[in-house]
C-alpha positions as a Markdown table, in Angstrom:
| # | Residue | x | y | z |
|---|---|---|---|---|
| 1 | Met | -80.8 | -49.3 | -47.4 |
| 2 | Ala | -82.6 | -50.2 | -44.3 |
| 3 | Ile | -81.8 | -51.9 | -41.0 |
| 4 | Arg | -84.1 | -54.9 | -40.6 |
| 5 | Glu | -85.2 | -56.7 | -37.4 |
| 6 | Ile | -83.1 | -59.8 | -36.6 |
| 7 | Ile | -85.2 | -62.8 | -35.6 |
| 8 | Thr | -84.0 | -64.5 | -32.4 |
| 9 | Ala | -84.3 | -68.1 | -31.1 |
| 10 | Pro | -86.6 | -69.8 | -30.4 |
| 11 | Asp | -88.6 | -68.2 | -33.2 |
| 12 | Pro | -89.8 | -71.1 | -35.4 |
| 13 | Arg | -89.0 | -69.2 | -38.6 |
| 14 | Leu | -85.3 | -69.8 | -37.9 |
| 15 | Lys | -86.0 | -73.6 | -38.5 |
| 16 | Gln | -87.3 | -73.0 | -42.0 |
| 17 | Val | -85.2 | -74.3 | -45.0 |
| 18 | Ser | -84.5 | -71.4 | -47.3 |
| 19 | Lys | -85.5 | -71.5 | -51.0 |
| 20 | Pro | -83.1 | -71.1 | -53.9 |
| 21 | Val | -83.0 | -67.7 | -55.6 |
| 22 | Glu | -84.2 | -67.6 | -59.2 |
| 23 | Lys | -81.9 | -64.7 | -60.3 |
| 24 | Val | -79.8 | -61.9 | -58.9 |
| 25 | Asp | -81.6 | -58.7 | -59.8 |
| 26 | Asp | -82.0 | -55.2 | -58.3 |
| 27 | Glu | -84.6 | -56.4 | -55.8 |
| 28 | Leu | -82.2 | -59.1 | -54.5 |
| 29 | Arg | -79.4 | -56.6 | -54.4 |
| 30 | Val | -81.6 | -54.3 | -52.2 |
| 31 | Leu | -82.1 | -57.2 | -49.9 |
| 32 | Met | -78.4 | -57.9 | -49.7 |
| 33 | Asp | -77.6 | -54.2 | -49.1 |
| 34 | Asp | -80.2 | -54.2 | -46.3 |
| 35 | Met | -78.8 | -57.4 | -44.8 |
| 36 | Leu | -75.2 | -55.9 | -44.8 |
| 37 | Glu | -76.4 | -52.7 | -43.1 |
| 38 | Thr | -78.3 | -54.8 | -40.6 |
| 39 | Met | -75.3 | -57.0 | -39.9 |
| 40 | Tyr | -73.0 | -54.0 | -39.5 |
| 41 | Ala | -75.4 | -52.3 | -37.1 |
| 42 | Ala | -75.9 | -55.4 | -34.9 |
| 43 | Pro | -72.7 | -55.7 | -35.0 |
| 44 | Gly | -71.9 | -59.0 | -36.6 |
| 45 | Ile | -69.7 | -60.7 | -39.2 |
| 46 | Gly | -72.3 | -62.8 | -41.1 |
| 47 | Leu | -76.0 | -62.8 | -41.7 |
| 48 | Ala | -78.4 | -65.2 | -43.6 |
| 49 | Ala | -81.6 | -63.9 | -45.1 |
| 50 | Ile | -83.7 | -66.1 | -42.9 |
| 51 | Gln | -82.4 | -64.2 | -39.9 |
| 52 | Ile | -84.4 | -61.2 | -41.1 |
| 53 | Gly | -87.4 | -63.4 | -42.0 |
| 54 | Val | -86.7 | -63.9 | -45.7 |
| 55 | Pro | -86.4 | -67.6 | -46.5 |
| 56 | Lys | -84.0 | -67.2 | -49.5 |
| 57 | Arg | -80.6 | -68.8 | -49.9 |
| 58 | Val | -78.6 | -65.5 | -49.4 |
| 59 | Ile | -75.7 | -64.8 | -47.1 |
| 60 | Val | -73.7 | -61.6 | -46.5 |
| 61 | Met | -70.5 | -61.5 | -44.6 |
| 62 | Asp | -67.6 | -59.2 | -43.7 |
| 63 | Leu | -64.6 | -60.5 | -41.8 |
| 64 | Ala | -62.6 | -57.2 | -41.8 |
| 65 | Arg | -61.4 | -56.4 | -38.3 |
| 66 | Glu | -62.1 | -53.1 | -36.6 |
| 67 | Gly | -60.1 | -50.3 | -38.3 |
| 68 | Glu | -59.7 | -52.3 | -41.6 |
| 69 | Glu | -61.4 | -51.3 | -44.8 |
| 70 | Pro | -64.8 | -53.1 | -45.1 |
| 71 | Gln | -64.7 | -56.3 | -47.2 |
| 72 | Pro | -68.3 | -57.2 | -47.8 |
| 73 | Arg | -69.0 | -60.6 | -49.4 |
| 74 | Tyr | -72.2 | -61.9 | -50.9 |
| 75 | Phe | -73.2 | -65.5 | -51.4 |
| 76 | Val | -76.4 | -66.4 | -53.3 |
| 77 | Asn | -77.4 | -70.0 | -53.5 |
| 78 | Pro | -74.1 | -71.2 | -51.9 |
| 79 | Glu | -73.2 | -74.8 | -52.0 |
| 80 | Ile | -70.3 | -76.6 | -50.4 |
| 81 | Leu | -68.5 | -78.7 | -53.0 |
| 82 | Thr | -65.9 | -80.3 | -50.7 |
| 83 | Thr | -64.8 | -80.1 | -47.0 |
| 84 | Ser | -61.6 | -81.2 | -45.4 |
| 85 | Glu | -61.3 | -84.2 | -43.1 |
| 86 | Asp | -59.3 | -81.9 | -40.8 |
| 87 | Met | -61.5 | -80.2 | -38.2 |
| 88 | Ala | -61.2 | -76.8 | -36.5 |
| 89 | Val | -62.8 | -75.5 | -33.4 |
| 90 | Tyr | -63.9 | -71.8 | -33.1 |
| 91 | Glu | -65.9 | -70.0 | -30.5 |
| 92 | Glu | -69.1 | -69.1 | -32.3 |
| 93 | Gly | -71.8 | -66.7 | -31.6 |
| 94 | Cys | -74.9 | -65.7 | -33.6 |
| 95 | Leu | -77.0 | -62.6 | -34.0 |
| 96 | Ser | -80.1 | -64.9 | -33.6 |
| 97 | Val | -78.8 | -66.3 | -30.4 |
| 98 | Pro | -77.6 | -63.1 | -28.8 |
| 99 | Asp | -75.0 | -63.0 | -26.0 |
| 100 | Phe | -74.2 | -66.8 | -26.1 |
| 101 | Tyr | -70.9 | -68.1 | -27.3 |
| 102 | Glu | -69.7 | -71.7 | -27.5 |
| 103 | Asp | -66.9 | -73.8 | -29.2 |
| 104 | Val | -68.2 | -75.6 | -32.3 |
| 105 | Glu | -66.2 | -78.1 | -34.4 |
| 106 | Arg | -66.4 | -77.9 | -38.2 |
| 107 | Pro | -64.4 | -78.9 | -41.2 |
| 108 | Ala | -61.2 | -76.7 | -41.3 |
| 109 | Thr | -61.6 | -75.9 | -45.0 |
| 110 | Cys | -64.2 | -76.0 | -47.6 |
| 111 | Arg | -64.7 | -75.2 | -51.3 |
| 112 | Val | -67.9 | -73.3 | -52.1 |
| 113 | Arg | -69.8 | -72.4 | -55.3 |
| 114 | Tyr | -72.2 | -69.4 | -55.3 |
| 115 | Leu | -73.5 | -66.5 | -57.2 |
| 116 | Asp | -72.0 | -63.1 | -56.3 |
| 117 | Tyr | -73.6 | -59.6 | -56.0 |
| 118 | Gln | -73.7 | -59.4 | -59.8 |
| 119 | Gly | -75.1 | -62.9 | -60.3 |
| 120 | Glu | -71.8 | -64.3 | -61.6 |
| 121 | Ile | -70.9 | -67.9 | -60.7 |
| 122 | Arg | -67.9 | -68.1 | -58.4 |
| 123 | Glu | -65.9 | -70.8 | -56.6 |
| 124 | His | -63.8 | -70.2 | -53.6 |
| 125 | Asp | -61.5 | -72.2 | -51.3 |
| 126 | Cys | -62.2 | -71.1 | -47.7 |
| 127 | Asp | -60.2 | -71.7 | -44.6 |
| 128 | Glu | -59.9 | -70.4 | -41.0 |
| 129 | Met | -62.6 | -67.9 | -40.0 |
| 130 | Leu | -64.1 | -67.7 | -43.5 |
| 131 | Ala | -64.7 | -71.5 | -43.6 |
| 132 | Thr | -66.2 | -71.5 | -40.2 |
| 133 | Cys | -68.4 | -68.4 | -40.8 |
| 134 | Leu | -69.6 | -69.7 | -44.2 |
| 135 | Gln | -70.5 | -73.1 | -42.7 |
| 136 | His | -72.3 | -71.4 | -39.8 |
| 137 | Glu | -74.3 | -69.2 | -42.2 |
| 138 | Met | -75.1 | -72.0 | -44.6 |
| 139 | Asp | -76.5 | -73.9 | -41.6 |
| 140 | His | -79.1 | -71.1 | -41.3 |
| 141 | Leu | -80.2 | -71.9 | -44.8 |
| 142 | Glu | -81.0 | -75.4 | -43.7 |
| 143 | Gly | -82.8 | -74.3 | -40.5 |
| 144 | Ile | -79.9 | -75.1 | -38.2 |
| 145 | Leu | -78.5 | -72.9 | -35.5 |
| 146 | Phe | -75.0 | -73.2 | -34.0 |
| 147 | Ile | -76.5 | -74.3 | -30.8 |
| 148 | Asp | -77.9 | -77.4 | -32.6 |
| 149 | His | -74.2 | -78.5 | -32.7 |
| 150 | Leu | -74.0 | -78.5 | -28.9 |
| 151 | Ser | -75.1 | -81.0 | -26.3 |
| 152 | Arg | -78.9 | -81.2 | -25.7 |
| 153 | Thr | -78.4 | -79.9 | -22.2 |
| 154 | Lys | -76.4 | -76.8 | -23.3 |
| 155 | Arg | -78.8 | -76.1 | -26.1 |
| 156 | Glu | -81.9 | -76.3 | -23.8 |
| 157 | Met | -80.2 | -74.2 | -21.2 |
| 158 | Met | -79.5 | -71.5 | -23.8 |
| 159 | Leu | -83.0 | -71.6 | -25.2 |
| 160 | Lys | -84.5 | -71.2 | -21.7 |
| 161 | Lys | -82.4 | -68.2 | -21.0 |
| 162 | Leu | -83.3 | -66.7 | -24.4 |
| 163 | Ala | -87.0 | -67.2 | -23.8 |
| 164 | Lys | -86.6 | -65.6 | -20.4 |
| 165 | Gln | -84.8 | -62.6 | -21.9 |
| 166 | Lys | -87.4 | -62.2 | -24.6 |
| 167 | Lys | -90.2 | -62.3 | -22.0 |
| 168 | Phe | -88.4 | -59.7 | -19.9 |
| 169 | Lys | -88.0 | -57.4 | -22.9 |
| 170 | Glu | -91.6 | -57.6 | -24.1 |
| 171 | Pro | -93.8 | -54.7 | -23.0 |
| 172 | Ala | -96.5 | -55.6 | -20.5 |
């Protein structure tokens, strides 16, 4: 397993639409293992493959709280089948938009179909944090960041700050 570099906004690769995965094989499992290790090291609770520069429809997630046993989840080619009309607001952050957090409104529940780590087809009803996190990560697969759900003014302000931070971190 290897820790990969996480791409940060405003990198144009984050706007790419990810391609479906042909099959879950050992090569893809290595990618998922690397993604999970990268996510844990960041630290974060979810990561889409595009965030490490791989435009494939793959998501890893672990919503276990500190001190709990890890509960890694793998979603390959996920698709949302249904969403609730009820909405929920959660404060979201993103490893590709470091140090920024904002409230985002999304459907409170969703039903998702995906391939798991072994390539088996699964369906799952998601609510609360799982529903929010899954929708957030699935947005990445479509080239959408959580800041795209915010007002234009807030989004532009965050992107300017991120660009300034990047410039400051780059060696002269």
